[in-house]
C-alpha positions in Angstrom: 21.6 -27.8 21.6 18.1 -27.3 20.3 15.0 -28.3 22.4 13.5 -31.5 21.1 10.1 -31.6 19.5 8.3 -33.6 16.9 9.0 -31.5 13.8 6.7 -33.6 11.7 3.7 -32.4 13.7 4.4 -28.7 13.0 3.7 -26.7 9.8 5.7 -23.7 8.6 3.6 -20.5 8.6 6.2 -17.8 8.1 9.9 -17.7 7.0 11.8 -14.4 7.2 15.4 -13.9 6.2 17.3 -11.1 8.0 19.1 -8.6 5.8 22.8 -8.4 5.5 22.8 -5.2 7.5 20.6 -6.5 10.3 21.7 -5.2 13.7 21.2 -7.6 16.6 17.6 -7.5 17.6 15.3 -9.7 19.8 13.5 -12.2 17.7 10.1 -11.1 19.0 10.8 -7.5 18.0 12.2 -8.7 14.6 9.1 -10.6 13.7 6.8 -7.9 15.0 8.4 -5.5 12.5 8.2 -7.9 9.6 4.9 -9.7 9.9 1.5 -8.0 9.4 -1.5 -8.6 11.7 0.4 -10.4 14.4 0.8 -9.3 18.1 4.0 -9.4 20.1 2.1 -11.5 22.7 1.3 -14.1 20.0 4.9 -14.2 18.9 6.1 -14.6 22.5 3.6 -17.4 23.2 4.9 -19.1 20.0 8.4 -18.9 21.3 7.4 -20.3 24.7 5.8 -23.3 23.0 9.0 -23.9 21.0 7.5 -22.8 17.6 10.1 -20.3 16.6 13.3 -21.4 14.9 16.4 -19.4 13.9 18.6 -21.3 11.4 16.8 -24.5 12.5 17.4 -24.1 16.2 14.5 -23.5 18.6 14.9 -20.1 20.3 13.2 -18.0 23.0 11.8 -14.5 22.6 15.0 -12.8 23.7 17.2 -14.5 21.1 19.1 -11.9 19.1 18.6 -12.1 15.3 21.8 -11.4 13.3 22.5 -10.8 9.5 21.3 -13.5 7.1 19.5 -15.5 9.9 16.6 -17.5 8.7 13.7 -17.1 11.2 10.7 -19.5 11.0 7.4 -19.7 12.8 5.8 -23.2 13.0 2.3 -24.1 14.2 0.5 -27.4 14.8 -2.2 -26.5 12.2 -1.4 -26.2 8.5 -1.4 -22.7 7.1 -4.8 -21.7 5.8 -5.1 -22.1 2.1 -6.5 -19.0 0.4 -9.8 -20.1 -1.2 -11.3 -17.4 -3.3 -14.9 -17.0 -2.1 -17.2 -15.0 -4.4 -19.0 -12.2 -2.4 -21.7 -9.9 -3.5 -19.9 -6.7 -2.5 -20.8 -3.4 -4.2 -18.5 -2.2 -7.1 -18.5 1.3 -8.5 -18.1 0.4 -12.2 -17.2 3.4 -14.4 -16.9 1.5 -17.7 -17.3 -2.1 -19.0 -17.0 -3.9 -22.3 -16.1 -7.5 -23.4 -12.4 -6.9 -22.6 -12.0 -4.5 -19.7 -13.7 -3.1 -16.6 -12.8 0.3 -15.1 -13.9 0.8 -11.5 -13.6 3.3 -8.8 -12.3 1.6 -5.6 -13.6 2.8 -2.2 -11.4 3.4 0.9 -10.9 0.5 3.2 -11.1 -2.3 0.6 -8.1 -4.5 0.2 -7.5 -5.4 -3.4 -6.7 -9.1 -3.1 -6.8 -11.8 -0.4 -3.8 -12.4 1.9 -2.9 -13.1 5.5 -5.7 -11.9 7.7 -7.7 -10.7 4.7 -9.3 -13.8 3.3 -12.7 -12.2 2.5 -14.1 -8.8 1.8 -11.6 -7.9 -0.8 -12.0 -6.4 -4.3 -11.1 -9.8 -5.8 -13.9 -11.5 -3.8 -16.3 -9.0 -5.4 -14.9 -9.4 -8.9 -15.2 -13.2 -8.7 -18.9 -12.8 -7.8 -19.7 -10.2 -10.5 -17.7 -11.6 -13.4 -17.1 -15.2 -14.6 -13.9 -16.7 -15.9 -11.6 -13.7 -15.2 -8.0 -14.5 -16.3 -5.4 -15.4 -13.6 -2.5 -13.1 -13.2 0.6 -15.3 -13.7 -1.5 -18.3 -12.8 -2.4 -16.9 -9.4 -6.0 -17.9 -8.8 -6.3 -15.3 -6.0 -5.7 -12.4 -8.4 -8.2 -12.8 -11.2 -8.3 -9.9 -13.7 -5.7 -7.8 -11.8 -3.0 -6.0 -13.7 -2.2 -3.5 -11.0 -3.5 -2.5 -7.5 -3.8 0.4 -5.2 -3.5 0.4 -1.4 -6.3 -0.5 0.9 -6.9 3.1 2.1 -6.3 4.7 -1.3 -9.4 5.4 -3.4 -9.8 5.7 -7.2 -9.5 4.1 -10.6 -8.4 0.6 -11.5 -8.6 -1.3 -14.7 -9.5 -5.0 -14.7 -8.8 -7.5 -17.6 -11.7 -9.7 -18.5 -9.8 -12.2 -20.7 -6.3 -13.5 -21.3 -5.6 -11.1 -24.3 -6.6 -8.1 -22.3 -4.5 -9.3 -19.4 -1.4 -9.7 -21.6 -1.9 -6.4 -23.4 -2.5 -4.3 -20.3 0.3 -5.9 -18.4 2.7 -5.0 -21.2 1.5 -1.4 -21.2 2.2 -1.2 -17.5 5.6 -2.8 -18.0 6.4 -0.4 -20.9 5.2 2.5 -18.7 2.7 3.6 -21.4 -0.3 3.8 -19.1 -0.9 7.3 -17.7 -1.9 7.3 -14.1 -2.5 10.5 -12.1 -3.2 10.9 -8.5 -4.4 13.7 -6.3 -2.8 14.0 -2.8 -2.8 16.3 0.2 0.7 16.7 1.5 2.1 18.5 4.6 3.9 21.8 4.1 4.5 24.3 1.4 6.3 22.8 -1.6 9.1 25.0 -2.8 8.4 24.6 -6.5 5.1 24.6 -8.4 6.2 21.3 -10.1 9.0 18.9 -9.9 10.1 15.3 -9.8 11.1 12.9 -6.9 13.5 10.1 -7.8 15.0 7.4 -5.6 15.1 3.7 -5.4 12.3 2.2 -3.3 12.6 -1.0 -1.4 11.4 -2.6 1.9 12.7 -0.8 5.0 15.4 -2.7 6.8 13.9 -1.5 10.1 10.3 -2.2 9.4 9.4 -4.6 6.6 5.8 -3.5 6.6 6.7 -0.2 5.0 8.9 1.0 2.1 11.7 3.5 2.1 13.9 5.4 -0.4 17.5 4.3 -0.9 19.0 7.4 -2.6 22.3 5.8 -3.3 20.6 3.1 -5.4 22.3 0.3 -3.6 19.0 -1.4 -2.8 15.4 -1.3 -4.1 14.0 -0.5 -7.5 14.2 2.8 -9.4 11.1 5.0 -9.0 10.1 8.4 -10.3 7.1 10.5 -9.3 6.3 13.8 -11.1 4.2 16.3 -9.3 2.6 19.7 -9.6 0.9 21.9 -7.0 -2.8 22.3 -7.7 -3.7 24.5 -4.7 -1.8 25.9 -1.7 -4.0 25.6 1.4 -2.0 27.1 4.3 0.1 24.4 5.9 -0.8 21.7 3.3 -0.8 21.5 -0.5 -3.0 19.7 -2.9 -0.9 18.1 -5.6 -1.3 16.1 -8.7 1.2 13.2 -9.1 2.0 11.4 -12.3 3.7 8.0 -11.9 6.5 7.0 -14.3 7.0 3.8 -12.3 4.7 1.7 -10.2 6.4 0.8 -6.9 4.6 -0.2 -3.7 3.6 2.9 -1.8 5.5 5.0 -4.3 3.8 8.4 -3.8 3.6 8.0 -0.1 7.2 7.1 0.5 8.5 9.6 -2.1 6.8 12.5 -0.4 7.9 11.3 3.0 11.4 11.3 1.6 11.3 15.0 0.8 9.7 15.7 4.2 6.2 16.4 2.9 4.3 13.2 3.9 0.7 12.7 2.9 -1.9 14.2 5.3 -2.9 11.6 7.9 -0.7 8.8 6.4 0.0 7.0 9.7 2.5 4.5 8.2 4.7 7.4 6.8 4.4 9.9 9.6 1.6 12.1 8.2 -0.7 11.6 11.1 1.1 14.1 13.2 0.8 17.9 13.2 3.9 18.6 11.1 3.4 22.3 10.1 1.5 25.2 11.6 1.1 27.0 14.9 1.1 25.8 18.5 -2.3 27.3 19.2 -4.8 24.8 20.8 -7.5 25.9 18.3 -5.2 24.9 15.4 -4.4 21.6 17.0 -8.2 20.9 17.4 -8.8 21.9 13.8 -6.2 19.5 12.4 -7.4 16.6 14.7 -10.9 17.2 13.4 -9.6 17.0 9.8 -7.9 13.7 10.7 -11.2 12.4 11.9 -12.9 13.4 8.6 -10.3 11.5 6.6 -9.0 8.6 8.8 -6.6 7.4 6.1 -3.8 8.7 3.8 -5.2 11.6 1.6 -4.6 9.9 -1.8 -6.9 9.3 -4.7 -6.2 7.7 -8.1 -8.0 10.4 -10.1 -7.3 9.6 -13.8 -6.3 6.6 -15.8 -5.5 6.4 -19.5 -4.5 3.3 -21.6 -4.8 1.8 -25.0 -7.8 -0.5 -25.4 -6.4 -4.0 -25.8 -8.7 -4.9 -28.8 -9.6 -1.6 -30.6 -6.3 0.2 -30.0 -8.3 3.3 -28.9 -6.7 5.6 -26.3 -9.2 5.7 -23.4 -9.1 8.2 -20.5 -11.2 8.0 -17.4 -11.6 10.6 -14.6 -13.1 10.2 -11.1 -14.3 12.8 -8.7 -12.4 13.2 -5.4 -14.1 11.2 -2.6 -16.2 13.1 -0.1 -13.7 12.8 2.8 -11.0 14.5 0.7 -13.3 17.1 -0.6 -14.5 18.0 3.0 -10.9 18.3 4.2 -9.9 20.5 1.3 -12.9 22.7 2.0 -11.9 23.0 5.6 -8.3 23.9 4.8 -9.4 26.3 2.1 -11.5 28.2 4.7 -8.6 28.0 7.2 -6.1 29.4 4.7 -8.5 32.2 3.7 -9.1 33.1 7.4 -5.3 33.0 8.0 -4.6 35.6 5.3 -7.2 38.0 6.7 
């Protein structure tokens, strides 16, 4: 029998459905692995107050979630509506005309508002600097966006300034006509100078905050990343990646899948010393490099697309950010010293 409470006074904030293959797991651990920016203490307090349901029944923290269970968190206050607040944040604009803007995104900037990121995003800046940007699929929180890159990834993005440009660019992305190339630092020596990584990408069943590769294709969406080695730097390689598809975290999860995660990618295991010696000096060297680039080593370096009005094929290049350049220089010097 469920504990009684006045349902009409509570508002649904989160609803999560357990996967078919979900193994029995405490509801507090289940929610912690699937919701961003929430602590286990907050989840446990919510359970004590009777704010967590499983299949409509109030449960405690130790309740075991099973396959297909519907888990809901309710609070007394309504969920915050995302109101897009224009903010005068700096934008590094590479190109602009009446139809498109190409900009170089800095590290640490979230692209669009969401839970725990209501302000300070790229979209907050866009809404300040540009008027009447088109809504992506009617979503007022994503004006002008036709694609995005991760918070801690730097590099090039194209923004649509009107409905025609939005439709035209979106179709180019859908048809895989847009050429996007990234530079990344990955752990280990890649066996081949160039190659491809394929495998369906979907949300991890163990941790919904990250993605994983499902090689059998029973889950997720098809993804393909082409790469070539630009420079071998001892225990890491600098690579260029060309995306044939555009899945969430695609480059990061694909390289983790082949056991070469991106340097200092904490979500995909690259923030550990994965290759090299056991000498303490080497450990100190790597940890110093981690401090230089406290994020995944990934930069959207080039972007090519057909202009939505003129039909001209446009190509843009951006320099590697200072943190990546410094880490590359350090590894270059290390690799040279190692050979001597």
